[in-house]
N, C-alpha and C positions, 0 to 999 in steps of 0.2 A: 765449185760455184754452180755445177749443173743442176743441183736440186734446190738452189736458193730461190726463194720467191722473188719475182721481178720487182724492181723499185716502183714501177708505175702504179699497180693496183693499191699498194700499201700507202704511198705517200702523195703522189701528184694526182689527187682525185679531182674529177670534173665537178664544178659547182652544181648543187641541186638547184636546177634552174628556177622552178616555181617558188621555192623557198626564198630565192633571191629577189623576187619581184613583189613590190608593194602593190596592193590592189588598185588597179587603174579603173577607168570607167567600165561599167558593167558589160557593155557590148564588147569592148576589147577583151575583158576578162574571159568572156565566153569563147572568143576566138582562141586565146591562149590555151584555155582548158581543153577545147576540142582537139587542138593539135597535140597537146600533151597526152590526151587519152589515146590517140592513135599511136603515139610513141610508146606508151605503156603497154599497149596491146601488141607491140612488135610489128605494127604496120608502118614500117619506115618509109616506104615509097608513098603511101597515102599521106603520111604526116608531112613529108617534104613537099608534096604537091599542094597540100593545103596551106603550108607556110609560104610557098612561092605565090600562090593566088592572093594571099593577104598582102604580101610585100609588093605585088604589082600595083596596088593602090596606095600603099604607105611604105615606099622603099627605104625610108630612113628610120623606121621604127626599131629602136634598139632591142626591145624584148624579143620580138619575133625573129630578128636577125640572130640574136644570141641563141634562141631555141633552134633555129635552122642549123647553126653550127653544132649544137648538141646532137641533132638528128644525123647530120653528116658523120659525126664522130662515131655514133652508135651503129651506123651503117657500114663502117669500115672505110669511109671516104676521107681519109686523113688529109690528103692534099686539098680537097674542097673545103674541109673544115678550117684548115690553116688559112686559106684565102678569106673565108668568111670572118674569122676572128681578127685577122690582120686588118681588114677593111674597117672593122668596128673600132680598132685602136686608132685608126687614122681619122675617122669621123667623130669619135667620142674619146679623145685621149685622156679625159678626166676619169674614165672608168677603169678600175684595176682588174675586174673579173676577166675581160677578154685576154689581157696579158697572161693571167694565170692559166687560162685554158690553152693558150698557145704553148705555154711551158709544158702542159700535160702532153700535148701532141708531139712536141719536139723530143721530150723525154722518151715517148713511145718509140721514136725513131733513133734513140741513143744519141741525139744531137744535144748533149748536155750543156755545151757552151751557149747554144741558142736558148735553151730552157733557162739557164742562169740569167741571160740578158733580159728575157721577157719578165722574169720574176723581179728583177731589179727595177724594171719600169713600173711594175705593179706597186712595188713598195715606194717608189718615188712619187707615184700618183697618190697613194694613200699610205703614209708611213705607219699607220696603226692597223694595217691589214694583216692580222696574225696568220692566216692561212698561207699567204705568200711568204712570210718569214719562215714558217715551218717547212714549206716546200723548198725554199732556197737552201735551208740547212741540209735537206736530204739530197739535193742536187750536188752541193759541195761534197757531201759524203761519197756520192757515186764518183765524182771526179777524182776524189782522193783515192778511192779504191782502184781506179784505172791507173793513177800515177804510181801507187804502191806496187801494183801488179807489174807494171813496166820496170820499176826499179828492181824487182826480184828477177825478172828476165835478164836484166843486164848484170846483176850480181846476186846469184842464188845463195851465196853465203852470208848475205847481209842479215844478221840476226835481229837487228833493230827494226827492220821493216815487217818481218813476219807477224809479230804480235799485233801491230797496227792493222795489218790487212785482216787478220783473224777477227779483230774487234768489229770492223766494218761488216765483214761477212756475217757475223753473229747478229748485227743490227738488222740486216735484211733477210735473215734466215726464216724459214717457216715457223710460225708460233711466236715470232718476235712481238714484243709489246707494242701496241698501237692500234689504230683503226684498220681493220682488215676488210677484204672484199665481203660485201653483203651487209656491212654495218655502216651507219652514218649518224653523226650527231644531229642531222636534220630531223630525225625521228622525234627528238625531244620537243621540237617546235613545229606544230602543224603549219603547213603552207597556207597562205592567205587565199589562194585561188583554188588549188586542187592539190592532191597528194603528189609528192615527187615521184617520178617514174622509177619503178624498180630497176629497170635496165640501167638507169643513170646512177642509182643509189649504190651499186657495187663499186663505182669509182668516184662517187661524189663526196664533196665536202661542203656543208652549208656555210655560207659566209656570216660574218657578224652583222649586227643590225645596221651599222653605218654603210658598209658596202651594199647591203640589200637595197637601201634607199637609192643608191646611185643608179640603179637600172630602172627606176620608176619614173617615167615621164609624168609630168603634172601640168595642168593648165597654167598659163602665165599669170603671175599675181596681178591683181588690179592695180592701177596707178595709185589708188589710195593706200593700198597695202605697202607698196614700195616706198611711199613717202612717210610711213610710220616711223617715228624716231626710235632709236635704240634705247635700251634702259638707261636711266640717268647714271652718269659716272659718279665715282666717289667724290666727296667734297674736296675742294682745293683747286687752285688755278692750274697746277701741274696736271692733275687728272683730267680736267676739262680740256686742256690743250692736247693731251694725248688722245682723248676721245675724238676731238675735232679732226686730228690728223688721220685717224683710222677711218673716220666717216668720209673724209675727203678721198682717201685711198679707195674705199668701196665705191664712191660716186664716180671716180675716174674709171674704174674697172667697168662699172655698169654702162657708162657712156662711151666705152671703147676709146677713151682718151689715153693713148699709149704713152705720150710724154708725161702726162700727169701721173699715170699709174707707175711707170718705171721710176719717175722722180721721187716717189714716196719711199724708195729704198735707198739707204745710205751707201757710201763707198765701202763700208765694212760689212755689207750684207754677205752672208754665207749661203750661196746657192745650194740646193739639195743635190744629193747624188754625186758629189765631187765634180759638178759641172763648173766650167769657167763662167765668169760673169757674162761674157758675150754670148756664149752658147745658151745660157739660161734666158737672157733677154730675147734672143732670136726665137727660142721656143715659146716664150710667153707671148711675144708679138704675133707669131703665127696662130696660136690658139685663140687669141682674143680677136684679131682682125677677121679670122675666118668665120666667126659667128654672126648670124644675122641679127640676133638679139641677145643681150646679156642683162641680167638683173641680179644684184648682190645686196642682200639685206642682212644687217647685223642686229642681234638681240642678246639680252642677258650679258651686257658688257660689264666686265669687272676690270678696273685699272689699279695697279699698284705702282707708285712712283718712289724711287730711291735716288735722290740727287738728280743727276743727268741721265739716269737710266729708268726705264719703265717696262712693265709687263702688262699686256692687255689680253684678257681671255674673253671669248664670246662664242655665241652660236652663229654660224654663217649659213644662210640659205642662198644657194647659188642656182640660178635658173638660166638656161641658154637653149634656144630653139625648143626641142621637145624633151629637154633634159632637166631634171631637178635633183639637186644634191644638198643634203643638210648634214652639217658636221660641226664639231667643236674645233676651234682654232686658237692658237696662242701666238701673239706677236711680241717680240722683244724689240724695244726702241731705244735709241740714244738721242739726246738733244744736241744738235749741231747748230750753233748760233742761236737763232730764235725758232728753229724748226725741230720737230720730232720726226726722225726717220727710222724705218724698219731695218734692223740688222739681222734678224733671224725670225723664221716662221715655221710652225709645225702644226700638223693636223691630228686631231684625236686627243690632244692634251687638255 
């Protein structure tokens, strides 16, 4: 194992920050570009000072805080970077990228259990986040390698373990297939503000379009835009009833009506990530109540009804405080009495 390439550069790559950011207001874009240029030039101290100066006036800005975490990582200040990204997950739990970067840092410290937990949170936040799924597979492989090595220490004659361990070692050996240091899929898609920093590119993985939008604050929609009705549902009373139910769910969410929001979910609802129903409700309550402003708009609604079951697919625009996230969502509903209630939900479907 002494000559094997470490797991971190090949698999758990930091996100290409600028590629992850949709273009904000021009003035802010200039600020991000200036800090990023300092980072690209290797002037980490100056980049960090500029980021801190910006954050003194806008302490909750997610982009600059994310960039600060990248600067700290590139400067070898892993503990500070962990603090930065951890606080981001607390203030913006809807974002999967900070969880992914925490996994990078934990993996760099060989804390693979913590890396696994962080990646599972990233996937819970956005089940369609392919980077987190890939990285989680690599973390599981590393954990398996440790377990197989321990098994051989305890029983060196176990011939069943040796080929398994050899296979994993081959996976992480030099020249193994995959994205290697110095390469990045981000190169295929130019960044909207400025080129990604070469220093970050050696360990960076550009996210998909949906996670990229997650880090882009946008001005709050006007009241008129919020009141815009969703696309007409398919013909039939059942479809109209289902659409009314999901619009009521979105309205309760927007108005932070916890009772109405949680009441939209049926007793058979399957919470994500193997959570208990109580744990899920507590998590949702803390995320919703903690926001000063929430707006949820649905569009491109498509409803299919089959007896007392229905599936609704739509585009969801979520806006909270300085955060704006747009994603595709699917809700599965059952009719209980005269009400349609949610029994399953997924993002990116």
